[in-house]
Structures are given as structure tokens and as C-alpha cells.
N, CA, C and O of each residue as an XYZ file, in Angstrom:
792
protein
N      30.004    -19.447    -10.173
C      28.660    -19.247    -10.665
C      28.571    -17.898    -11.356
O      29.090    -16.914    -10.829
N      27.939    -17.816    -12.504
C      27.833    -16.568    -13.241
C      26.390    -16.311    -13.593
O      25.596    -17.240    -13.741
N      26.059    -15.045    -13.724
C      24.709    -14.660    -14.101
C      24.743    -13.931    -15.433
O      25.713    -13.242    -15.750
N      23.690    -14.085    -16.202
C      23.592    -13.365    -17.460
C      22.135    -13.118    -17.772
O      21.280    -13.947    -17.460
N      21.844    -11.984    -18.384
C      20.489    -11.703    -18.814
C      20.252    -12.376    -20.152
O      21.008    -12.172    -21.101
N      19.215    -13.168    -20.224
C      18.842    -13.804    -21.473
C      17.355    -13.565    -21.681
O      16.519    -14.150    -20.992
N      17.034    -12.708    -22.626
C      15.646    -12.340    -22.836
C      15.167    -11.573    -21.628
O      15.806    -10.616    -21.192
N      14.024    -12.002    -21.080
C      13.472    -11.314    -19.922
C      13.811    -12.016    -18.627
O      13.272    -11.653    -17.581
N      14.684    -13.005    -18.657
C      14.999    -13.746    -17.463
C      16.481    -13.648    -17.142
O      17.327    -13.517    -18.027
N      16.765    -13.715    -15.858
C      18.152    -13.736    -15.406
C      18.539    -15.184    -15.214
O      17.872    -15.925    -14.491
N      19.615    -15.586    -15.860
C      20.006    -16.992    -15.855
C      21.261    -17.157    -15.017
O      22.179    -16.339    -15.081
N      21.290    -18.219    -14.236
C      22.470    -18.537    -13.425
C      23.170    -19.727    -14.036
O      22.559    -20.771    -14.267
N      24.461    -19.565    -14.298
C      25.258    -20.677    -14.811
C      26.084    -21.224    -13.666
O      26.871    -20.494    -13.065
N      25.918    -22.487    -13.360
C      26.698    -23.093    -12.286
C      28.044    -23.534    -12.838
O      28.294    -23.478    -14.043
N      28.909    -23.977    -11.924
C      30.237    -24.414    -12.341
C      30.185    -25.587    -13.297
O      31.128    -25.806    -14.057
N      29.104    -26.343    -13.275
C      29.006    -27.502    -14.158
C      28.427    -27.140    -15.513
O      28.296    -27.999    -16.385
N      28.080    -25.868    -15.696
C      27.560    -25.435    -16.980
C      26.063    -25.579    -17.115
O      25.492    -25.152    -18.119
N      25.394    -26.188    -16.101
C      23.951    -26.323    -16.168
C      23.298    -24.972    -15.957
O      23.830    -24.121    -15.244
N      22.139    -24.774    -16.582
C      21.421    -23.515    -16.457
C      20.226    -23.678    -15.537
O      19.511    -24.678    -15.602
N      20.017    -22.697    -14.690
C      18.772    -22.645    -13.931
C      18.276    -21.208    -13.976
O      19.068    -20.266    -14.011
N      16.989    -21.054    -13.976
C      16.406    -19.729    -14.127
C      15.921    -19.218    -12.788
O      15.193    -19.918    -12.085
N      16.312    -18.016    -12.425
C      15.796    -17.410    -11.215
C      14.318    -17.146    -11.414
O      13.898    -16.656    -12.463
N      13.545    -17.469    -10.417
C      12.114    -17.315    -10.553
C      11.722    -15.848    -10.513
O      11.994    -15.143     -9.541
N      11.094    -15.412    -11.560
C      10.399    -14.138    -11.695
C      11.205    -12.886    -11.394
O      11.587    -12.175    -12.324
N      11.478    -12.589    -10.120
C      11.804    -11.232     -9.746
C      13.090    -10.669    -10.308
O      13.061     -9.584    -10.888
N      14.218    -11.347    -10.170
C      15.482    -10.731    -10.532
C      15.580    -10.433    -12.012
O      16.207     -9.452    -12.410
N      14.968    -11.266    -12.827
C      15.010    -10.993    -14.252
C      13.864    -10.142    -14.729
O      13.898     -9.614    -15.841
N      12.845    -10.000    -13.899
C      11.663     -9.245    -14.298
C      11.520     -8.029    -13.407
O      10.587     -7.939    -12.609
N      12.446     -7.095    -13.545
C      12.390     -5.905    -12.713
C      11.192     -5.041    -13.053
O      10.672     -4.329    -12.194
N      10.750     -5.099    -14.302
C       9.607     -4.276    -14.690
C       8.323     -4.916    -14.192
O       8.103     -6.113    -14.379
N       7.496     -4.134    -13.572
C       6.178     -4.594    -13.168
C       5.205     -4.228    -14.267
O       5.034     -3.052    -14.586
N       4.563     -5.234    -14.851
C       3.606     -4.959    -15.917
C       2.395     -4.267    -15.330
O       1.990     -4.594    -14.215
N       1.801     -3.317    -16.047
C       0.586     -2.681    -15.550
C      -0.487     -3.735    -15.305
O      -0.595     -4.714    -16.043
N      -1.278     -3.518    -14.260
C      -2.317     -4.481    -13.922
C      -3.374     -4.531    -15.010
O      -3.703     -3.515    -15.621
N      -3.900     -5.725    -15.245
C      -4.979     -5.870    -16.213
C      -6.296     -5.589    -15.522
O      -6.344     -5.476    -14.297
N      -7.358     -5.477    -16.291
C      -8.663     -5.176    -15.730
C      -9.132     -6.279    -14.791
O      -9.877     -6.014    -13.848
N      -8.698     -7.524    -15.043
C      -9.152     -8.644    -14.221
C      -8.329     -8.809    -12.942
O      -8.663     -9.659    -12.117
N      -7.289     -8.042    -12.754
C      -6.357     -8.268    -11.656
C      -6.312     -7.051    -10.745
O      -6.204     -5.927    -11.234
N      -6.394     -7.252     -9.403
C      -6.284     -6.106     -8.510
C      -4.965     -5.381     -8.752
O      -3.961     -6.032     -9.043
N      -4.935     -4.045     -8.642
C      -3.728     -3.278     -8.970
C      -2.474     -3.728     -8.239
O      -1.386     -3.658     -8.812
N      -2.584     -4.193     -6.978
C      -1.387     -4.544     -6.216
C      -0.867     -5.937     -6.530
O       0.280     -6.251     -6.211
N      -1.687     -6.778     -7.147
C      -1.302     -8.182     -7.330
C       0.003     -8.360     -8.088
O       0.870     -9.087     -7.603
N       0.199     -7.735     -9.259
C       1.473     -7.943     -9.966
C       2.667     -7.439     -9.162
O       3.718     -8.080     -9.151
N       2.517     -6.297     -8.487
C       3.618     -5.726     -7.714
C       4.049     -6.665     -6.599
O       5.244     -6.886     -6.402
N       3.092     -7.216     -5.870
C       3.457     -8.061     -4.735
C       3.820     -9.477     -5.155
O       4.471    -10.193     -4.394
N       3.422     -9.889     -6.329
C       3.928    -11.158     -6.871
C       5.416    -11.018     -7.156
O       6.200    -11.916     -6.849
N       5.803     -9.895     -7.742
C       7.218     -9.628     -8.009
C       8.000     -9.515     -6.699
O       9.086    -10.082     -6.571
N       7.453     -8.790     -5.734
C       8.152     -8.619     -4.457
C       8.303     -9.948     -3.720
O       9.330    -10.198     -3.088
N       7.287    -10.792     -3.803
C       7.389    -12.119     -3.174
C       8.514    -12.920     -3.816
O       9.275    -13.596     -3.124
N       8.617    -12.844     -5.132
C       9.697    -13.555     -5.816
C      11.055    -12.974     -5.431
O      12.032    -13.713     -5.309
N      11.124    -11.660     -5.240
C      12.365    -11.054     -4.757
C      12.747    -11.636     -3.399
O      13.903    -12.005     -3.189
N      11.796    -11.722     -2.484
C      12.108    -12.240     -1.150
C      12.684    -13.644     -1.236
O      13.650    -13.969     -0.544
N      12.095    -14.474     -2.082
C      12.646    -15.816     -2.269
C      14.082    -15.739     -2.797
O      14.968    -16.443     -2.314
N      14.298    -14.885     -3.784
C      15.638    -14.776     -4.358
C      16.647    -14.169     -3.384
O      17.839    -14.465     -3.469
N      16.182    -13.321     -2.456
C      17.087    -12.838     -1.419
C      17.626    -14.017     -0.608
O      18.793    -14.015     -0.217
N      16.790    -15.022     -0.353
C      17.276    -16.185      0.407
C      18.297    -16.978     -0.397
O      19.215    -17.570      0.172
N      18.141    -16.993     -1.718
C      19.079    -17.732     -2.560
C      20.467    -17.102     -2.575
O      21.473    -17.806     -2.652
N      20.518    -15.781     -2.501
C      21.779    -15.071     -2.700
C      22.270    -14.369     -1.444
O      23.019    -13.395     -1.516
N      21.839    -14.874     -0.288
C      22.304    -14.348      0.991
C      22.818    -15.501      1.840
O      22.190    -16.558      1.904
N      23.947    -15.302      2.485
C      24.491    -16.279      3.427
C      24.371    -15.716      4.833
O      24.903    -14.647      5.131
N      23.664    -16.444      5.700
C      23.535    -16.063      7.098
C      24.659    -16.692      7.898
O      25.208    -17.715      7.488
N      25.013    -16.097      9.038
C      26.064    -16.705      9.864
C      25.604    -18.066     10.375
O      24.413    -18.270     10.609
N      26.540    -19.002     10.550
C      26.169    -20.361     10.965
C      25.357    -20.408     12.253
O      24.498    -21.277     12.407
N      25.616    -19.478     13.190
C      24.879    -19.541     14.457
C      23.434    -19.066     14.332
O      22.709    -19.022     15.326
N      23.008    -18.707     13.110
C      21.606    -18.364     12.875
C      20.723    -19.599     12.798
O      19.498    -19.500     12.865
N      21.351    -20.768     12.658
C      20.606    -22.010     12.473
C      21.013    -23.018     13.551
O      22.198    -23.319     13.699
N      20.040    -23.541     14.302
C      20.376    -24.531     15.326
C      20.929    -25.829     14.753
O      21.794    -26.461     15.360
N      20.425    -26.230     13.571
C      20.844    -27.496     12.967
C      21.130    -27.304     11.481
O      20.753    -26.290     10.893
N      21.799    -28.283     10.885
C      22.149    -28.197      9.468
C      20.934    -28.135      8.551
O      21.001    -27.580      7.455
N      19.818    -28.712      9.010
C      18.622    -28.707      8.163
C      17.524    -27.799      8.718
O      16.361    -27.922      8.334
N      17.895    -26.883      9.626
C      16.910    -25.933     10.145
C      16.391    -25.058      9.013
O      17.151    -24.716      8.106
N      15.104    -24.686      9.044
C      14.543    -23.898      7.945
C      15.017    -22.452      7.960
O      15.431    -21.925      8.992
N      14.947    -21.828      6.796
C      15.069    -20.374      6.682
C      13.676    -19.824      6.952
O      12.722    -20.163      6.251
N      13.562    -18.975      7.968
C      12.259    -18.468      8.376
C      12.062    -17.045      7.854
O      12.845    -16.145      8.157
N      11.000    -16.859      7.062
C      10.592    -15.544      6.587
C       9.398    -15.116      7.423
O       8.384    -15.814      7.459
N       9.504    -13.983      8.093
C       8.430    -13.511      8.955
C       7.830    -12.230      8.393
O       8.547    -11.346      7.925
N       6.516    -12.143      8.445
C       5.801    -10.928      8.046
C       5.133    -10.383      9.295
O       4.407    -11.099      9.984
N       5.384     -9.109      9.584
C       4.814     -8.494     10.777
C       3.803     -7.437     10.363
O       4.098     -6.569      9.542
N       2.595     -7.518     10.944
C       1.544     -6.556     10.629
C       0.758     -6.992      9.408
O       0.723     -8.172      9.058
N       0.126     -6.016      8.764
C      -0.685     -6.317      7.576
C       0.162     -6.999      6.519
O       1.281     -6.568      6.239
N      -0.369     -8.065      5.931
C       0.351     -8.843      4.918
C      -0.089     -8.392      3.521
O      -1.188     -8.733      3.085
N       0.755     -7.630      2.813
C       0.366     -7.165      1.478
C       0.514     -8.232      0.397
O       0.071     -8.034     -0.733
N       1.136     -9.365      0.736
C       1.426    -10.387     -0.262
C       0.249    -11.314     -0.540
O       0.212    -11.968     -1.581
N      -0.721    -11.378      0.386
C      -1.775    -12.368      0.229
C      -1.120    -13.747      0.242
O      -0.335    -14.050      1.140
N      -1.432    -14.575     -0.735
C      -0.809    -15.893     -0.820
C       0.409    -15.939     -1.707
O       0.967    -17.015     -1.922
N       0.849    -14.788     -2.240
C       1.943    -14.788     -3.220
C       3.265    -15.269     -2.638
O       4.013    -15.974     -3.315
N       3.566    -14.903     -1.396
C       4.843    -15.325     -0.813
C       4.840    -16.828     -0.565
O       5.839    -17.505     -0.810
N       3.722    -17.345     -0.079
C       3.630    -18.793      0.134
C       3.831    -19.540     -1.187
O       4.521    -20.558     -1.232
N       3.225    -19.030     -2.257
C       3.385    -19.657     -3.577
C       4.837    -19.597     -4.035
O       5.353    -20.559     -4.604
N       5.499    -18.459     -3.784
C       6.868    -18.265     -4.272
C       7.857    -19.236     -3.638
O       8.845    -19.612     -4.269
N       7.601    -19.647     -2.392
C       8.577    -20.499     -1.693
C       8.116    -21.947     -1.547
O       8.881    -22.795     -1.086
N       6.888    -22.236     -1.931
C       6.335    -23.579     -1.701
C       7.197    -24.661     -2.350
O       7.477    -24.613     -3.548
N       7.611    -25.633     -1.543
C       8.378    -26.769     -2.053
C       9.828    -26.461     -2.374
O      10.543    -27.330     -2.873
N      10.282    -25.241     -2.098
C      11.650    -24.864     -2.442
C      12.570    -25.040     -1.236
O      12.141    -24.932     -0.088
N      13.827    -25.310     -1.519
C      14.850    -25.350     -0.483
C      16.031    -24.494     -0.931
O      16.237    -24.261     -2.122
N      16.788    -24.041      0.041
C      17.995    -23.251     -0.228
C      19.144    -23.922      0.503
O      19.178    -23.949      1.734
N      20.086    -24.464     -0.260
C      21.224    -25.186      0.302
C      20.759    -26.237      1.321
O      21.327    -26.368      2.405
N      19.728    -26.968      0.948
C      19.221    -28.052      1.773
C      18.267    -27.631      2.876
O      17.772    -28.478      3.619
N      18.005    -26.347      2.993
C      17.109    -25.865      4.040
C      15.736    -25.549      3.454
O      15.651    -24.863      2.436
N      14.654    -26.037      4.077
C      13.324    -25.615      3.631
C      13.090    -24.153      4.007
O      13.817    -23.591      4.826
N      12.076    -23.545      3.406
C      11.720    -22.161      3.708
C      10.333    -22.159      4.339
O       9.400    -22.769      3.816
N      10.211    -21.469      5.463
C       8.923    -21.348      6.144
C       8.509    -19.885      6.191
O       9.344    -19.001      6.384
N       7.205    -19.633      6.012
C       6.653    -18.286      6.108
C       5.765    -18.237      7.340
O       4.852    -19.049      7.493
N       6.042    -17.266      8.226
C       5.247    -17.086      9.438
C       4.721    -15.653      9.455
O       5.364    -14.740      8.937
N       3.560    -15.468     10.049
C       2.949    -14.136     10.141
C       2.690    -13.795     11.608
O       2.269    -14.646     12.392
N       2.951    -12.524     11.965
C       2.834    -12.095     13.351
C       2.186    -10.726     13.428
O       2.270     -9.927     12.495
N       1.539    -10.471     14.554
C       0.934     -9.160     14.779
C       1.967     -8.152     15.262
O       1.878     -6.967     14.939
N       2.958     -8.622     16.045
C       3.965     -7.722     16.615
C       5.371     -8.192     16.252
O       5.636     -9.391     16.160
N       6.272     -7.219     16.045
C       7.641     -7.544     15.633
C       8.353     -8.395     16.672
O       9.106     -9.299     16.308
N       8.138     -8.132     17.948
C       8.818     -8.884     18.991
C       8.470    -10.363     18.987
O       9.254    -11.195     19.444
N       7.277    -10.690     18.464
C       6.855    -12.100     18.421
C       7.496    -12.856     17.265
O       7.447    -14.085     17.229
N       8.096    -12.137     16.323
C       8.591    -12.753     15.085
C       9.958    -13.400     15.233
O      10.446    -14.019     14.288
N      10.576    -13.274     16.369
C      11.937    -13.764     16.516
C      11.952    -15.139     17.155
O      11.074    -15.442     17.962
N      12.929    -15.987     16.820
C      13.970    -15.720     15.822
C      13.461    -15.963     14.405
O      12.603    -16.813     14.173
N      14.001    -15.210     13.482
C      13.717    -15.421     12.062
C      14.941    -14.955     11.276
O      15.858    -14.361     11.844
N      14.955    -15.219      9.993
C      16.113    -14.860      9.167
C      15.837    -13.642      8.301
O      16.715    -12.802      8.106
N      14.624    -13.547      7.783
C      14.228    -12.392      6.980
C      12.925    -11.882      7.558
O      11.965    -12.640      7.701
N      12.884    -10.595      7.894
C      11.745    -10.001      8.583
C      11.170     -8.867      7.743
O      11.802     -7.822      7.583
N       9.955     -9.078      7.202
C       9.273     -8.034      6.439
C       8.341     -7.295      7.385
O       7.453     -7.889      7.995
N       8.561     -5.978      7.498
C       7.766     -5.147      8.393
C       6.767     -4.319      7.595
O       7.146     -3.610      6.663
N       5.482     -4.411      7.964
C       4.476     -3.563      7.325
C       4.808     -2.106      7.626
O       5.588     -1.812      8.532
N       4.213     -1.202      6.865
C       4.517      0.225      7.029
C       4.268      0.701      8.459
O       5.032      1.505      8.992
N       3.202      0.205      9.074
C       2.880      0.606     10.443
C       4.005      0.246     11.404
O       4.375      1.059     12.251
N       4.551     -0.951     11.287
C       5.606     -1.403     12.199
C       6.981     -0.870     11.803
O       7.858     -0.727     12.655
N       7.175     -0.578     10.530
C       8.471     -0.065     10.075
C       8.775      1.298     10.672
O       9.940      1.680     10.782
N       7.740      2.038     11.061
C       7.971      3.367     11.661
C       8.734      3.279     12.980
O       9.389      4.236     13.390
N       8.644      2.122     13.643
C       9.341      1.939     14.926
C      10.625      1.131     14.772
O      11.137      0.584     15.748
N      11.146      1.057     13.547
C      12.307      0.207     13.285
C      13.520      0.528     14.160
O      14.097     -0.399     14.728
N      13.939      1.796     14.299
C      15.144      2.047     15.110
C      15.019      1.527     16.545
O      15.956      0.932     17.078
N      13.852      1.755     17.169
C      13.660      1.281     18.541
C      13.649     -0.248     18.586
O      14.197     -0.849     19.510
N      13.029     -0.869     17.594
C      12.976     -2.327     17.536
C      14.385     -2.906     17.406
O      14.737     -3.843     18.122
N      15.195     -2.355     16.496
C      16.551     -2.862     16.293
C      17.406     -2.696     17.538
O      18.244     -3.546     17.839
N      17.195     -1.599     18.267
C      17.983     -1.360     19.483
C      17.702     -2.406     20.560
O      18.554     -2.661     21.411
N      16.514     -3.013     20.528
C      16.162     -4.012     21.543
C      16.638     -5.414     21.178
O      16.645     -6.306     22.026
N      17.033     -5.613     19.934
C      17.381     -6.956     19.466
C      18.799     -7.347     19.861
O      19.707     -6.517     19.903
N      18.960     -8.613     20.145
C      20.297     -9.170     20.291
C      20.697     -9.822     18.981
O      19.940     -9.798     18.011
N      21.879    -10.398     18.954
C      22.340    -11.073     17.733
C      21.901    -12.525     17.741
O      21.685    -13.083     18.816
N      21.761    -13.151     16.595
C      21.938    -12.536     15.277
C      20.699    -11.756     14.851
O      19.569    -12.163     15.120
N      20.928    -10.636     14.185
C      19.833     -9.804     13.694
C      19.233    -10.422     12.438
O      19.955    -11.038     11.653
N      17.925    -10.269     12.231
C      17.345    -10.722     10.968
C      17.652     -9.735      9.853
O      18.016     -8.588     10.111
N      17.505    -10.183      8.626
C      17.606     -9.311      7.458
C      16.260     -8.617      7.345
O      15.261     -9.261      7.023
N      16.212     -7.312      7.605
C      14.948     -6.585      7.644
C      14.603     -6.021      6.274
O      15.467     -5.521      5.554
N      13.315     -6.113      5.928
C      12.827     -5.641      4.629
C      11.585     -4.799      4.876
O      10.730     -5.168      5.680
N      11.484     -3.663      4.182
C      10.321     -2.801      4.318
C      10.093     -1.975      3.074
O      10.768     -2.150      2.059
N       9.127     -1.066      3.165
C       8.760     -0.244      2.011
C       8.664      1.247      2.328
O       8.468      2.051      1.416
N       8.798      1.634      3.591
C       8.691      3.051      3.922
C       9.887      3.814      3.360
O      10.970      3.253      3.193
N       9.684      5.079      3.075
C      10.690      5.855      2.338
C      12.043      5.905      3.037
O      13.081      5.873      2.377
N      12.041      5.984      4.373
C      13.311      6.121      5.094
C      13.799      4.800      5.690
O      14.698      4.804      6.531
N      13.225      3.677      5.270
C      13.483      2.386      5.928
C      14.972      2.052      6.010
O      15.470      1.731      7.089
N      15.678      2.121      4.907
C      17.098      1.754      4.931
C      17.959      2.824      5.580
O      19.058      2.529      6.050
N      17.489      4.038      5.613
C      18.306      5.110      6.184
C      18.241      5.163      7.700
O      19.028      5.869      8.330
N      17.307      4.422      8.294
C      17.234      4.368      9.757
C      17.591      2.974     10.275
O      17.257      2.624     11.407
N      18.270      2.184      9.445
C      18.789      0.911      9.918
C      18.241     -0.331      9.269
O      18.767     -1.417      9.512
N      17.190     -0.227      8.438
C      16.669     -1.390      7.737
C      17.655     -1.863      6.671
O      18.485     -1.087      6.197
N      17.559     -3.130      6.300
C      18.520     -3.695      5.353
C      18.098     -3.518      3.892
O      18.920     -3.151      3.052
N      16.823     -3.776      3.584
C      16.366     -3.742      2.191
C      15.045     -2.993      2.121
O      14.147     -3.219      2.932
N      14.935     -2.099      1.146
C      13.679     -1.372      0.931
C      13.225     -1.561     -0.505
O      13.991     -1.348     -1.444
N      11.968     -1.963     -0.666
C      11.354     -1.990     -1.983
C      10.819     -0.602     -2.325
O      10.310      0.113     -1.462
N      10.944     -0.236     -3.591
C      10.288      0.972     -4.066
C       9.939      0.773     -5.535
O      10.543     -0.049     -6.224
N       8.960      1.530     -6.001
C       8.538      1.450     -7.392
C       8.975      2.727     -8.083
O       8.701      3.830     -7.611
N       9.657      2.565     -9.204
C      10.188      3.706     -9.953
C       9.915      3.479    -11.430
O      10.376      2.495    -12.008
N       9.175      4.376    -12.031
C       8.872      4.228    -13.452
C       8.175      2.919    -13.758
O       8.487      2.260    -14.749
N       7.223      2.537    -12.902
C       6.464      1.297    -13.078
C       7.329      0.044    -12.950
O       6.954     -1.017    -13.450
N       8.478      0.153    -12.288
C       9.354     -0.995    -12.062
C       9.609     -1.161    -10.567
O       9.822     -0.188     -9.844
N       9.582     -2.399    -10.127
C       9.944     -2.687     -8.734
C      11.461     -2.660     -8.628
O      12.162     -3.360     -9.358
N      11.949     -1.848     -7.717
C      13.381     -1.756     -7.448
C      13.613     -2.063     -5.978
O      12.667     -2.166     -5.197
N      14.870     -2.207     -5.610
C      15.178     -2.352     -4.196
C      16.509     -1.690     -3.899
O      17.411     -1.647     -4.736
N      16.604     -1.175     -2.682
C      17.876     -0.622     -2.233
C      18.341     -1.408     -1.020
O      17.540     -1.965     -0.270
N      19.651     -1.439     -0.849
C      20.267     -2.232      0.218
C      21.172     -1.331      1.041
O      22.012     -0.608      0.506
N      20.984     -1.389      2.349
C      21.833     -0.665      3.288
C      22.970     -1.612      3.696
O      22.753     -2.567      4.442
N      24.166     -1.341      3.207
C      25.297     -2.232      3.485
C      25.730     -2.189      4.952
O      26.312     -3.150      5.454
N      25.445     -1.065      5.650
C      25.715     -1.023      7.094
C      24.825     -2.026      7.824
O      25.270     -2.695      8.756
N      23.563     -2.128      7.394
C      22.627     -3.070      8.023
C      23.024     -4.512      7.733
O      22.878     -5.379      8.594
N      23.525     -4.776      6.527
C      24.006     -6.128      6.227
C      25.140     -6.509      7.169
O      25.188     -7.633      7.669
N      26.049     -5.577      7.411
C      27.186     -5.850      8.294
C      26.711     -6.120      9.721
O      27.236     -7.010     10.391
N      25.719     -5.356     10.189
C      25.207     -5.574     11.544
C      24.543     -6.939     11.679
O      24.642     -7.584     12.723
N      23.860     -7.379     10.609
C      23.200     -8.685     10.630
C      24.186     -9.824     10.353
O      23.824    -10.998     10.439
N      25.427     -9.473     10.020
C      26.480    -10.449      9.716
C      26.084    -11.372      8.565
O      26.404    -12.561      8.572
N      25.386    -10.814      7.582
C      25.024    -11.595      6.405
C      25.883    -11.155      5.234
O      26.356    -10.019      5.179
N      26.075    -12.074      4.300
C      26.811    -11.774      3.071
C      25.853    -11.929      1.906
O      25.261    -12.990      1.706
N      25.709    -10.868      1.147
C      24.823    -10.883     -0.010
C      25.670    -10.936     -1.268
O      26.688    -10.252     -1.374
N      25.246    -11.749     -2.210
C      25.973    -11.912     -3.458
C      26.222    -10.576     -4.142
O      25.342     -9.716     -4.185
N      27.423    -10.409     -4.675
C      27.742     -9.179     -5.410
C      26.856     -9.038     -6.641
O      26.561     -7.922     -7.070
N      26.433    -10.155     -7.208
C      25.542    -10.101     -8.369
C      24.196     -9.519     -7.979
O      23.618     -8.729     -8.725
N      23.691     -9.910     -6.803
C      22.438     -9.353     -6.322
C      22.609     -7.880     -5.975
O      21.756     -7.055     -6.305
N      23.701     -7.554     -5.313
C      23.959     -6.156     -4.960
C      24.081     -5.267     -6.192
O      23.757     -4.080     -6.141
N      24.549     -5.840     -7.297
C      24.702     -5.029     -8.515
C      23.350     -4.583     -9.072
O      23.284     -3.641     -9.863
N      22.273     -5.256     -8.664
C      20.931     -4.874     -9.108
C      20.277     -3.860     -8.176
O      19.205     -3.332     -8.473
N      20.933     -3.592     -7.042
C      20.335     -2.744     -6.014
C      20.906     -1.339     -6.049
O      21.992     -1.099     -6.577
N      20.155     -0.424     -5.478
C      20.682      0.897     -5.154
C      21.318      0.757     -3.775
O      20.649      0.319     -2.839
N      22.571      1.113     -3.626
C      23.289      0.934     -2.361
C      23.202      2.219     -1.542
O      23.463      3.310     -2.050
N      22.835      2.076     -0.273
C      22.754      3.225      0.629
C      23.469      2.870      1.924
O      23.822      1.715      2.162
N      23.676      3.886      2.757
C      24.278      3.709      4.083
C      23.374      4.353      5.118
O      22.459      5.098      4.765
N      23.621      4.077      6.389
C      22.858      4.725      7.458
C      23.019      6.237      7.363
O      24.071      6.744      6.974
N      21.951      6.946      7.730
C      22.080      8.408      7.848
C      21.866      8.854      9.285
O      22.041     10.029      9.606
N      21.484      7.909     10.160
C      21.344      8.225     11.571
C      22.373      7.419     12.357
O      22.699      6.286     12.005
N      22.874      8.028     13.427
C      23.795      7.303     14.302
C      23.055      6.138     14.944
O      21.918      6.282     15.394
N      23.711      4.985     14.983
C      23.085      3.812     15.611
C      24.000      3.318     16.718
O      23.682      2.337     17.390
């Protein structure tokens, strides 16, 4: 499978030569300024929701993360949900390697398990190191937005730079979660490592 930028979209070429377009995020790294009719956060979180969907496309979880061959990929949001309905829209009706995608919302991180991708609101991300220390395997792929998120053990952090949504990936956290992320996806990320002993 190969990827190529064509216009404003990132295109995936499969082994059969057929083309499919990644939805929104990977090819649209730039976040357009909000229009007068749109709340300022809406475009940013629409892009981030599309990123979360694409993370599921280009990540392989260990087999023991799924009880059955058709078990869903579970995306959990803990705390305040900045996406509104955007994440539900991004994954509605989609499957990844035959698995449906489910979005669940929780007040506390401990209630969100088991899940495959865990988005922590800023309030809950502050307690990430303690939360990770209490978890057994398999660990979820953790995503957040706080400045030090990936440096204290989180896997993926969104940040906005020059009006563009970017993301960084902590490869130490990927190894702990025993997930494999596509090199093509990693090539779009800023790569970081832990800065605290874990």
C-alpha cells in the first residue's frame, strides 16, 4: 500500500491499484480559519475527529485486545467532550478490517476500560502518569492535548501550530501499548520519547 499527496487530499493506493481517499484529517493538516457562522472550535475538532478515525485505520492492536474477530474498536472519551457530534459523524457506518467502531463517553478514566483508543480531556490528562501506573495490559492508545501529555507517557498529543492541527507520537508509549502504527502515519507526526522514568 502506498500513499501520495494529490491536491489537498492524501490518497492511498492499494496493491490492486484502486484509489481510496483518507477522510479529511491526514490530507488536510491545515485548519481553515473559522467562518462567522461557525463556532471557533468546530473546524479544529472536526479535523481532530477525522484524525482519530484515521489513527484506527493505520494502527494495529495486539490480537488479545479483541475478544472476537468481529469485536468493535472502542474509542473512549473521558471528561468534557470537545468533539460534540464530530467524532460520531467521523466514524458512523465505518469499519476497520471488518471491525465496527464504537464511541463511548465516560466521566472517569477508570470507567473507560477496556477500550482501544482513549481520549483524555485536559482535566483528566493531568493525572495520566498515575492512571497508566494502575492499568494492566493491554494498554489503550492514549490521546490528549495538554502540553506535556506525550512526555509523561501519553501516546499521541494534538497541538495547533501556525493555524494547522499537528500531532506528536511518543514511540515509547506505542511500545508499551504493543501497538504498531504505520510508518506513513508516523512520517506525518513529530516523534518524541518519554522524559520521565516510568
